C-alpha positions in Angstrom: 0.0 0.0 0.0 1.5 3.3 -1.1 0.1 6.3 0.8 2.1 9.1 -0.6 5.2 9.2 1.7 8.8 9.0 0.5 11.9 7.7 2.2 15.0 9.8 2.2 18.5 8.4 2.9 20.6 10.7 5.1 24.0 10.8 3.4 25.8 13.1 5.9 27.6 10.4 7.8 28.2 8.2 4.7 31.3 8.0 2.5 30.6 8.1 -1.3 31.1 4.3 -1.4 28.6 3.8 1.4 26.2 6.2 -0.3 26.3 4.3 -3.6 25.9 0.9 -1.8 23.0 2.2 0.2 21.2 3.6 -3.0 21.7 0.2 -4.7 20.4 -1.6 -1.6 17.3 0.6 -1.5 16.7 -0.2 -5.2 16.8 -3.9 -4.4 14.3 -3.4 -1.5 11.7 -1.3 -3.3 10.5 -0.1 -6.7 9.0 3.0 -5.2 10.6 6.5 -5.5 13.0 7.6 -2.8 15.5 10.4 -2.2 18.8 11.2 -0.6 19.5 14.1 1.7 22.6 16.2 1.0 23.6 18.9 3.5 26.2 20.9 1.6 28.0 22.1 4.6 28.9 18.5 5.6 32.3 17.0 4.6 31.8 14.8 1.5 28.5 16.3 0.6 29.5 17.3 -3.0 30.8 13.8 -3.6 27.6 12.2 -2.2 25.5 14.6 -4.4 27.5 13.4 -7.4 26.8 9.8 -6.5 23.1 10.5 -6.3 23.3 12.1 -9.7 25.2 9.2 -11.2 22.7 6.8 -9.7 19.8 9.0 -10.9 18.1 9.1 -7.6 14.6 10.4 -8.1 14.7 13.1 -5.4 17.6 15.0 -3.9 16.8 17.0 -0.7 19.5 19.7 -0.7 20.2 22.1 2.2 22.7 24.6 3.6 24.4 25.6 0.4 24.2 26.7 -3.2 22.6 23.9 -5.2 22.2 25.3 -8.7 24.7 22.9 -10.2 22.9 19.9 -8.5 19.5 21.0 -9.6 20.6 21.4 -13.2 22.0 17.9 -13.3 19.1 16.3 -11.5 16.6 17.9 -13.8 18.6 16.7 -16.8 17.5 13.1 -16.0 14.0 14.0 -14.8 14.7 14.0 -11.1 13.4 16.4 -8.5 15.0 18.8 -6.0 13.6 19.6 -2.6 
């Protein structure tokens, strides 16, 4: 039963490798849309955003930084920015 919620993976404490592995694991567990959270002031945030873009995550929730470059790339594959 899908009631309109969306799960968001917090990438702040994750390395780029852990972020990619987590995204791939989520895809194995569900066919529903999901997102990742990217707090741009956190160390490694740019790298995690790039992983989300490479993996074409449906939603990137971006905070605390300039995200124009992220939004442009996400929109290129039809993803959404929050």
